[in-house]
C-alpha positions as CSV (number, residue, x, y, z in Angstrom):
1,M,48.1,4.5,4.7
2,T,50.6,4.0,2.0
3,S,53.6,6.4,1.6
4,A,51.8,7.8,-1.4
5,G,48.7,8.6,0.6
6,P,45.3,7.0,0.9
7,V,44.3,4.4,-1.7
8,R,41.2,5.2,-3.7
9,L,38.9,2.2,-3.5
10,A,38.6,0.3,-6.8
11,Q,38.9,-3.2,-8.1
12,S,42.4,-2.4,-9.5
13,T,43.6,-1.0,-6.1
14,L,42.5,-3.9,-3.8
15,A,46.1,-5.3,-3.7
16,D,47.3,-1.8,-2.6
17,L,45.2,-1.5,0.4
18,P,46.9,-1.7,3.8
19,S,47.0,-5.1,5.5
20,T,44.7,-3.8,8.2
21,V,41.8,-3.7,5.7
22,R,40.1,-7.0,4.8
23,R,39.2,-7.4,1.2
24,P,37.5,-10.1,-0.9
25,A,39.4,-13.4,-1.0
26,Y,37.4,-14.4,-4.1
27,D,37.8,-13.5,-7.7
28,R,35.0,-11.0,-8.3
29,S,35.3,-11.5,-12.1
30,T,33.8,-15.0,-11.5
31,L,30.7,-13.6,-9.8
32,T,27.4,-13.8,-11.6
33,P,24.2,-12.0,-10.5
34,G,21.5,-14.0,-8.8
35,I,19.7,-11.3,-6.6
36,V,18.3,-8.0,-7.5
37,H,17.9,-5.6,-4.6
38,F,15.7,-2.5,-4.4
39,G,16.9,0.1,-2.0
40,V,20.6,-0.1,-1.6
41,G,21.3,2.0,1.6
42,G,23.4,1.7,4.6
43,F,21.5,-1.1,6.2
44,H,21.4,-3.4,3.2
45,R,25.2,-2.9,2.8
46,A,25.8,-3.6,6.5
47,H,23.6,-6.7,6.5
48,Q,22.4,-8.7,3.4
49,A,25.4,-7.7,1.2
50,M,27.7,-8.4,4.1
51,Y,26.3,-11.9,4.6
52,L,26.7,-12.7,0.9
53,D,30.3,-11.4,1.0
54,A,31.0,-13.7,3.9
55,L,29.7,-16.7,1.9
56,M,31.7,-15.7,-1.1
57,N,34.8,-15.6,1.0
58,K,34.1,-19.2,1.9
59,G,34.0,-20.0,-1.9
60,E,30.1,-20.2,-1.8
61,A,27.3,-18.2,-3.4
62,L,29.4,-17.1,-6.3
63,D,26.3,-17.2,-8.5
64,W,24.4,-15.1,-6.1
65,G,25.9,-11.7,-6.9
66,L,23.8,-8.6,-6.0
67,V,22.5,-6.1,-8.6
68,G,21.4,-3.0,-6.8
69,V,18.5,-0.9,-8.0
70,G,17.8,2.7,-7.1
71,L,14.4,4.4,-7.8
72,M,14.4,7.7,-6.0
73,P,16.1,10.9,-7.3
74,G,18.4,10.8,-4.2
75,D,19.7,7.3,-5.3
76,A,21.7,9.0,-8.1
77,R,24.3,9.7,-5.4
78,M,24.6,6.0,-4.6
79,R,24.9,5.2,-8.3
80,D,27.8,7.6,-8.6
81,A,29.5,6.4,-5.4
82,L,29.3,2.7,-6.3
83,K,29.9,3.0,-10.0
84,G,33.0,5.1,-9.3
85,Q,34.6,2.3,-7.3
86,D,33.5,-0.8,-9.2
87,C,30.6,-1.4,-6.7
88,L,33.0,-1.9,-3.9
89,Y,32.6,-0.2,-0.5
90,T,34.0,-0.4,3.0
91,L,32.1,-1.7,6.0
92,V,33.5,-0.3,9.3
93,V,32.4,-2.1,12.5
94,K,32.7,0.1,15.5
95,H,33.3,-1.7,18.8
96,P,32.4,-0.1,22.1
97,D,36.1,0.0,23.2
98,G,37.0,2.2,20.3
99,R,38.4,-0.6,18.0
100,R,37.5,-0.5,14.3
101,E,37.4,-3.3,11.8
102,A,37.4,-2.3,8.1
103,T,36.3,-4.8,5.4
104,V,35.8,-4.1,1.7
105,I,32.6,-5.8,0.6
106,G,32.5,-7.2,-3.0
107,S,29.2,-8.9,-3.3
108,I,27.5,-6.1,-5.3
109,V,28.3,-6.7,-8.9
110,D,26.3,-3.9,-10.5
111,Y,24.1,-0.9,-9.6
112,L,21.2,0.4,-11.8
113,F,19.6,3.8,-11.4
114,A,16.2,3.0,-12.8
115,P,15.5,6.5,-14.2
116,D,18.6,6.2,-16.3
117,D,17.4,3.1,-18.1
118,P,14.3,1.4,-16.8
119,S,14.5,-1.3,-19.6
120,A,17.9,-2.4,-18.1
121,V,16.2,-3.0,-14.7
122,L,13.4,-5.0,-16.4
123,E,16.0,-7.0,-18.3
124,V,17.9,-8.2,-15.2
125,L,14.6,-8.9,-13.4
126,V,13.4,-11.1,-16.2
127,A,16.7,-12.9,-16.6
128,P,16.5,-16.6,-15.5
129,S,19.6,-16.0,-13.4
130,T,17.6,-13.7,-11.1
131,R,16.1,-16.0,-8.5
132,I,15.6,-13.6,-5.6
133,V,14.4,-10.0,-5.6
134,S,15.0,-8.4,-2.2
135,L,13.8,-5.2,-0.7
136,T,14.7,-2.5,1.8
137,V,12.3,0.2,0.7
138,T,11.5,1.5,4.2
139,E,8.4,0.9,6.2
140,G,6.5,3.5,4.2
141,G,7.6,2.1,0.9
142,Y,4.8,-0.6,0.9
143,H,2.0,2.0,0.7
144,V,-0.1,0.4,3.4
145,N,-3.2,2.4,4.5
146,Q,-2.8,2.5,8.2
147,V,-6.5,2.4,8.8
148,T,-7.7,-0.4,6.5
149,G,-4.4,-2.3,6.1
150,E,-5.0,-2.3,2.4
151,F,-2.9,-1.1,-0.5
152,D,-2.9,2.7,-1.0
153,A,-2.6,3.4,-4.7
154,S,-3.0,7.2,-4.3
155,D,0.7,8.0,-4.8
156,P,1.0,9.6,-8.3
157,V,4.0,7.3,-9.2
158,I,2.0,4.2,-8.2
159,A,-1.1,5.5,-10.0
160,A,0.9,5.9,-13.2
161,D,2.3,2.4,-12.9
162,V,-1.1,1.0,-12.4
163,T,-2.1,2.1,-15.8
164,G,0.9,0.3,-17.3
165,D,1.1,2.6,-20.2
166,G,4.8,3.4,-19.9
167,M,7.9,2.0,-18.4
168,P,7.6,1.2,-14.7
169,Q,8.8,3.8,-12.1
170,S,8.1,2.2,-8.8
171,M,9.2,-1.0,-7.2
172,F,5.7,-2.4,-7.6
173,G,5.7,-1.6,-11.3
174,F,9.0,-3.2,-11.9
175,V,8.4,-6.4,-9.9
176,V,4.9,-7.0,-11.3
177,E,5.9,-6.3,-14.9
178,A,8.9,-8.6,-14.6
179,L,6.8,-11.4,-13.1
180,R,4.3,-10.9,-15.9
181,R,7.0,-11.2,-18.5
182,R,8.5,-14.3,-16.8
183,R,5.1,-15.9,-16.7
184,D,4.5,-15.2,-20.3
185,N,7.9,-16.4,-21.5
186,G,7.9,-19.5,-19.4
187,T,10.6,-18.4,-16.9
188,E,9.8,-19.5,-13.3
189,P,9.1,-16.7,-10.9
190,F,11.7,-15.4,-8.5
191,T,11.2,-15.2,-4.7
192,V,10.5,-11.7,-3.3
193,M,12.4,-11.3,0.0
194,S,11.5,-8.2,2.1
195,C,14.2,-7.2,4.6
196,D,12.4,-4.2,6.0
197,N,11.5,-3.5,9.6
198,L,7.8,-4.6,9.4
199,P,5.8,-7.2,11.3
200,G,5.3,-10.0,8.8
201,N,7.4,-8.2,6.2
202,G,7.0,-11.0,3.7
203,D,3.2,-11.1,4.2
204,V,3.0,-7.3,3.9
205,A,5.1,-7.4,0.7
206,K,2.9,-10.2,-0.7
207,K,-0.4,-8.4,0.1
208,M,0.7,-5.0,-1.2
209,I,2.5,-6.2,-4.4
210,T,-0.3,-8.6,-5.4
211,S,-2.9,-5.9,-4.6
212,F,-1.0,-3.6,-7.0
213,A,-1.0,-6.4,-9.6
214,R,-4.7,-6.9,-9.1
215,L,-5.4,-3.3,-10.1
216,R,-3.7,-4.1,-13.4
217,D,-4.5,-7.8,-14.1
218,A,-6.6,-10.0,-11.7
219,E,-5.4,-13.2,-13.4
220,L,-1.7,-12.2,-13.0
221,A,-2.4,-11.4,-9.3
222,D,-3.9,-14.8,-8.8
223,W,-0.9,-16.5,-10.5
224,M,1.5,-14.5,-8.2
225,V,-0.4,-15.5,-5.1
226,A,-0.2,-19.1,-6.1
227,N,3.4,-19.2,-7.4
228,V,5.6,-16.4,-5.9
229,P,7.1,-17.0,-2.4
230,F,7.4,-14.0,0.0
231,P,9.4,-15.3,3.0
232,N,9.2,-13.4,6.3
233,C,12.4,-12.4,8.0
234,M,13.7,-10.5,11.0
235,V,16.8,-8.3,10.5
236,D,18.8,-6.4,13.1
237,R,21.9,-4.3,13.0
238,I,22.2,-0.7,14.1
239,T,23.5,1.2,11.1
240,P,23.7,5.0,11.5
241,V,23.8,7.3,8.6
242,T,27.4,7.7,7.3
243,A,28.8,11.0,8.4
244,Q,31.6,13.0,6.8
245,A,33.6,12.2,9.9
246,D,33.3,8.5,9.1
247,I,34.6,9.0,5.6
248,D,37.5,11.1,6.9
249,A,38.3,8.5,9.7
250,L,38.5,5.7,7.2
251,Q,41.0,7.7,5.1
252,T,43.1,8.7,8.2
253,D,43.0,5.5,10.1
254,F,43.0,2.9,7.4
255,G,44.3,4.7,4.3
256,V,41.2,4.1,2.2
257,Q,39.5,6.7,0.1
258,D,35.8,5.6,-0.1
259,A,33.0,7.8,-1.4
260,W,30.4,6.2,0.7
261,P,31.5,3.7,3.4
262,V,29.1,2.2,5.9
263,V,29.5,2.1,9.7
264,C,27.7,-0.2,12.0
265,E,27.7,-1.9,15.4
266,P,29.3,-5.4,15.9
267,F,26.0,-7.1,16.6
268,T,24.1,-8.6,13.6
269,Q,21.1,-10.9,13.4
270,W,19.0,-12.3,10.5
271,V,16.2,-14.8,11.1
272,L,14.8,-16.0,7.8
273,E,11.8,-18.2,6.8
274,D,13.1,-20.9,4.5
275,H,10.7,-20.5,1.7
276,F,12.2,-19.9,-1.8
277,A,11.1,-20.9,-5.3
278,L,14.4,-21.2,-7.1
279,G,16.9,-22.0,-4.4
280,R,18.9,-19.6,-2.2
281,P,22.4,-19.0,-1.0
282,A,23.5,-21.2,2.0
283,F,22.8,-18.3,4.3
284,E,23.1,-20.6,7.4
285,D,26.8,-20.9,6.6
286,A,27.1,-17.2,7.3
287,G,25.2,-17.3,10.6
288,V,21.6,-16.7,9.4
289,Q,19.0,-18.5,11.4
290,L,16.7,-20.4,9.0
291,V,13.4,-21.1,10.7
292,D,9.8,-22.2,10.0
293,D,8.2,-19.3,11.9
294,V,9.8,-15.9,12.1
295,V,7.0,-14.2,14.0
296,P,8.3,-14.7,17.6
297,Y,11.7,-13.3,16.7
298,E,10.3,-10.3,14.7
299,L,7.9,-9.4,17.5
300,M,10.7,-9.5,20.0
301,K,12.8,-7.2,17.9
302,L,10.0,-4.8,16.9
303,R,8.5,-4.4,20.4
304,L,11.8,-4.4,22.3
305,L,14.5,-3.0,20.1
306,N,12.6,-0.8,17.7
307,A,10.0,0.4,20.2
308,S,12.7,1.1,22.7
309,H,14.4,3.3,20.2
310,Q,11.2,5.3,20.1
311,A,11.1,5.3,23.9
312,L,14.5,6.8,24.2
313,T,14.6,9.2,21.2
314,Y,12.0,11.9,21.7
315,L,12.5,12.0,25.5
316,G,16.2,12.1,25.0
317,Y,16.1,14.8,22.4
318,L,13.7,17.0,24.4
319,A,16.1,16.6,27.4
320,G,19.0,17.9,25.3
321,Y,20.7,14.8,24.2
322,R,21.5,14.3,20.5
323,F,22.9,10.7,20.4
324,A,21.5,7.4,21.5
325,H,24.6,6.4,23.5
326,E,24.2,9.6,25.6
327,V,20.7,8.6,26.5
328,C,21.7,5.1,27.3
329,Q,24.5,6.1,29.6
330,D,22.1,8.0,31.7
331,P,20.7,5.8,34.6
332,L,17.4,7.7,34.7
333,F,16.7,6.9,31.0
334,V,18.1,3.3,31.3
335,E,15.7,2.6,34.2
336,F,12.8,3.8,32.0
337,L,13.8,1.8,29.0
338,L,14.2,-1.4,31.0
339,G,10.9,-0.8,32.7
340,Y,9.2,-0.4,29.3
341,M,10.8,-3.6,28.0
342,E,10.2,-5.7,31.1
343,E,6.7,-4.5,32.1
344,E,5.1,-3.5,28.8
345,G,6.9,-4.8,25.7
346,S,7.9,-8.3,26.9
347,P,4.4,-9.4,28.3
348,T,3.0,-9.0,24.8
349,L,5.4,-11.5,23.2
350,P,4.9,-15.2,22.5
351,P,7.6,-17.6,23.6
352,V,10.8,-16.9,21.5
353,P,12.7,-20.2,21.0
354,G,16.3,-20.2,22.2
355,V,16.2,-16.6,23.4
356,D,16.8,-15.5,27.0
357,L,14.7,-12.3,27.0
358,D,16.3,-10.8,30.1
359,A,19.7,-11.2,28.6
360,Y,18.4,-9.8,25.3
361,R,16.9,-6.7,27.0
362,H,20.2,-5.9,28.8
363,Q,22.1,-6.6,25.6
364,L,20.0,-4.0,23.9
365,I,20.9,-1.3,26.4
366,E,24.6,-2.2,25.9
367,R,24.2,-1.9,22.1
368,F,22.4,1.5,22.4
369,A,25.1,2.7,24.8
370,N,27.9,2.0,22.3
371,P,29.6,5.5,22.1
372,E,31.4,4.6,18.9
373,V,28.3,4.1,16.8
374,R,27.1,7.6,17.4
375,D,23.6,6.9,16.2
376,T,21.8,10.2,16.1
377,L,18.5,10.8,17.8
378,A,17.4,12.8,14.8
379,R,17.7,9.6,12.7
380,L,15.7,7.7,15.2
381,C,13.1,10.4,15.4
382,A,12.5,10.4,11.7
383,E,9.5,8.9,10.0
384,S,7.7,8.3,13.3
385,S,4.3,8.0,11.6
386,D,5.6,4.8,10.0
387,R,7.2,3.5,13.2
388,I,5.0,4.2,16.2
389,P,1.9,2.7,14.7
390,K,3.7,-0.5,13.8
391,W,6.0,-0.9,16.8
392,L,4.4,0.6,19.8
393,V,0.6,0.9,19.2
394,P,0.2,-3.0,19.1
395,V,1.9,-3.2,22.5
396,I,-0.5,-0.6,23.9
397,Q,-3.5,-2.3,22.4
398,R,-2.5,-5.7,23.7
399,N,-1.8,-4.5,27.2
400,L,-5.2,-2.6,27.2
401,E,-6.8,-5.9,26.3
402,T,-5.1,-7.9,29.1
403,G,-5.0,-5.2,31.8
404,G,-1.3,-4.8,31.5
405,Q,0.7,-1.7,32.1
406,I,0.5,1.2,29.5
407,E,1.8,4.2,31.4
408,R,5.3,4.2,29.9
409,S,4.0,3.6,26.4
410,A,1.6,6.5,26.9
411,L,4.6,8.7,27.8
412,V,6.4,7.6,24.7
413,V,3.4,8.6,22.5
414,A,3.2,11.9,24.4
415,S,6.9,12.5,23.8
416,W,6.4,12.1,20.1
417,A,3.4,14.5,20.3
418,R,5.6,17.0,22.2
419,Y,8.5,16.6,19.8
420,A,6.1,17.1,16.8
421,E,5.4,20.6,18.1
422,G,8.7,21.5,16.4
423,V,10.5,23.2,19.2
424,D,12.6,21.8,22.0
425,E,12.6,22.7,25.7
426,D,15.2,25.4,25.2
427,G,13.0,27.0,22.5
428,E,15.2,25.8,19.7
429,P,13.5,24.6,16.5
430,I,13.2,20.9,15.8
431,E,13.4,19.7,12.2
432,V,10.6,17.1,12.0
433,V,11.3,14.6,9.3
434,D,8.2,12.6,8.4
435,R,6.4,11.8,5.2
436,F,3.3,13.0,7.0
437,K,5.0,16.0,8.5
438,D,2.3,18.5,7.8
439,K,-0.4,16.3,9.2
440,V,1.6,15.4,12.3
441,M,2.7,18.9,13.1
442,A,-0.8,20.3,12.5
443,A,-2.2,17.9,15.1
444,A,0.6,18.8,17.6
445,A,-0.2,22.5,17.1
446,K,-3.7,21.9,18.5
447,Q,-2.7,20.4,21.8
448,G,-3.0,23.7,23.6
449,Q,-6.8,23.6,23.0
450,D,-7.3,19.9,22.8
451,K,-4.9,17.6,24.8
452,L,-6.0,14.6,22.8
453,A,-5.7,16.2,19.4
454,F,-2.6,14.2,18.5
455,I,-4.0,10.8,19.2
456,R,-7.3,11.5,17.4
457,D,-5.7,10.4,14.2
458,R,-7.1,7.0,13.7
459,D,-4.7,6.3,10.8
460,F,-1.9,6.2,13.4
461,F,-3.6,5.2,16.6
462,G,-6.7,3.4,15.8
463,G,-9.2,3.7,18.6
464,L,-6.8,4.5,21.4
465,V,-8.4,7.9,21.9
466,D,-11.6,6.2,22.8
467,D,-10.0,4.2,25.6
468,G,-10.4,6.1,28.8
469,R,-7.5,4.5,30.6
470,F,-5.0,5.2,27.8
471,A,-6.4,8.7,27.1
472,T,-6.0,9.7,30.8
473,A,-2.4,8.3,31.0
474,Y,-1.5,10.1,27.7
475,A,-3.0,13.4,28.7
476,A,-1.2,13.3,32.1
477,A,2.1,12.5,30.4
478,L,1.7,15.3,27.9
479,D,0.9,17.8,30.7
480,S,4.0,16.7,32.6
481,L,6.2,17.2,29.5
482,H,4.8,20.7,29.0
483,E,5.0,21.7,32.6
484,R,8.1,19.9,33.8
485,G,10.1,18.7,30.8
486,A,11.3,15.3,29.9
487,R,13.9,14.7,32.6
488,A,11.7,15.9,35.4
489,T,8.9,13.8,34.1
490,L,11.1,10.7,34.3
491,Q,12.3,11.7,37.7
492,A,8.7,12.1,38.9
493,R,7.9,8.6,37.8
494,K,10.5,7.4,40.3
495,G,9.1,9.5,43.1
């Protein structure tokens, strides 16, 4: 901290930052935009924007600056934070031993809040300099019907964009309208790069966005299918929600006043399919793995890391824990998590080139146990209806097909059902955060009369309720959670 107090982050104050804070080694005034990104949140800023900043510090990718786009009302806060400090922000890496590394990231060159000026968003999307449009719009942001796998156009904003009468409001509306204009004016199409936690995220993005386009213009949809690349990728970095304590610590420890810094773990991984229409940054120079087939890596991550988060979060919360590291410093829970990964998750995976799965599983436990990250169980419990069906249900279905183990997975599903009752084991209320909250909690409320009520929802669980083996294991797990509680249930598994 300077003698005059903390330095308010801005382009003009970079030289005033303490020497302990890394800052862009490149001239940001020379950056030109090349990527438009929908959904600028903590993960994007700890991941894709960080990789680009690393390339820029090598003197590369200076024509691949990021223009962020916010669509939701809550994104006005991100607009204010970034615009107030020249689109700079601080990334704080939290090491398990308590060390912190603070780096100012400069790869975002502009931020557009779409409701302010939708025409400005279209303008940058149509510009020939925009060669990639990337997405972190959350698992639910693709509007996939969980039963049919088809595009769900029932959302009022989506429905309004389908008509095409006014300016776009949704990501779908902006991307499709921009591609239509580019086609009509002879500008080659950009690549659409999903960075969301979805199996086959590029394939999902392609199917949903072209399905939206087909509702408006079948010929345009056909052109997009033939001409617009949608590469798949696997992304990984634990990035908890920024807390006020993180903002305060950055100011106290590093002398930086930042409206919205990002905190994350040291580990980062990005495995990307090398399929782009108009070129790409030299991502490999920043440690990205460029591959022909992402599927083995993404399945490894979704079924081990992401599903394990679900395996620890509801049981941990019910047992009284509130942070992931607390759960993963408890041998009882660690044994359960490793058992899930070794006996249920891993057997469903294809070979993963270059990866030692045993080492990967133990590394996950170490990452989860990092006490400095302070990833809240509430964050991991949120939006379960978008997570369990994509991350854990396929594991269960595969193991049922092959005669593999399903008991631990059944307990995880039961722990979600118990959590969705909205009250913990001490009788304290649980705030269930889910876009299908009413539906989920209504099903959980029926469990006293019907043990299988929760898994009767085929949107989430397909036909699992019809499988006697799974239904029996699930009902037994739910009974145990009600009668014994989460910890005693895990202890009984050992007995």
